[in-house]
C-alpha positions, 0 to 999 in steps of 0.5 A: 500499500501506497500513500499519495497527496491529491493533486488538487485537494492535497488530502492522503489517498491510498493506493495499492503497491505497483498500480498506475493510471488514472484514479477518482480522488476519494475525497474531492472526486476530481481525476489524478494520474499515478505511476509510470506510463509505459511509452512502448505499449501506449499505442497498442493497448489501451490505458483502462482506469482502474475501478478505483471503488467508484462502483462500491460507491455507486451501489451505495448510493443507489441502494439509498435512492441517492445516486446524482441524476448523472447515474442513469439505468440503461438495461435490465436483465431479469431471470430464474435461477436454482430449483429444479430446472426442465433445461437438465433433461436434454443433457441427462438424455444425451449423456445417458445415451453415451453413457448407457449405450456402449456400457450395455453392448459392452457388457453383453459382448463380454457375457455372450464372447469376452475376447471382443467384449474385452476389446469393445470396452477398452474402445467404450471407455471415453464415451462411457467417461463423457456420457458420465461427465454429461449426467453428473450436472444434470442429476445433481440439479435433480437431487440437490437443487440450489435455492430457487431465485428470482434474479435482475441484473441492472445495468447503470452508467455514469455520464459524468465519471464514464462507469458501468456498474452491474448490480444483481438483485436477488429474491430467494423463493423459497425462504421468502427473502429479498437479498442486498443488492451486490455489486457483479462489476464495475469498469471504466470505459476507455476511449478505444471502447466501441458498441457492436453487434456479434451474431451466431448464425443457427447450425444446419439443422437448427440444433441451436437457434442462433442469437444477436447480443450487443457488447461493449468492444475494446479492438486494442484489447490485450485480453483473449477477448476484444469484448469487454462486456456483453450488453443485452442478448438478442434472437438470430431474427431480431439482428435489425433490433439489435443494431437499433438498440446498439444505436441507442446504447452508442448514443448514451454512452458517447462511444462509436456504434462500428456495426455487426460482426460474427461471434468468432471475431471476438477472439483476440488471436494474438493472445489466445492462439500466439503461435497459430495452431490449430485454435480449439476453444475449450471454455465457452464463447468469450465475455459469455460472463454477463 
């Protein structure tokens, strides 16, 4: 921890060791710069300002209803979480097929003709393990379901500070209890941020319906993905509505709307796959957290 003096009000401000960038003074609210600027990378990566506690202060004022008029609600996302979900039936059925079908054939072959049964059992092991992995979570959801909650995630934007804050409100249905709002994420917009619509077309045979999403996008990101945050999701057929809404976000947040792109464009391959080898996605779409 390092203690410095605010250049505006001269009061002491505590910062973590080794941090650098732009910060807000907790006393006077003015912006100041601290730390060394890496001039070598200055043109390559966005210098995003640290969340210096402004998100927590926003949460407190919003909870008390005393937020500034510059703080506006830009989006609400309402959904249910926990409980016994019918969505678990599909992976349970597919996982059961991968688990039981090869297991049944292997047992039958072992009984009727052991040499072939032994060979088939070895061949079936990956399918059985994959099926077991698929059914484990759905079974846990049915036998030990999480408490059913009604959730509202609210996206707030402070126009004066250029801060986005995601605040979650939860209601426990079983206990009939409303929890205190929780700050999920808060960050400052960077000068190079953009609003972009990413599309994911339906798969052949309509196995997946496809989607369109509005995201905050940093083309100079030094992370694996250019997505800073997903703002709002639409169906594949609602691409025009997504673009219209993206233009509204662009106007409110005063950052450029740069049009439509494919979801594959979200990967920063210089970071995610710098060697240019075969790229295999193992953890879902980039930026899928929100």
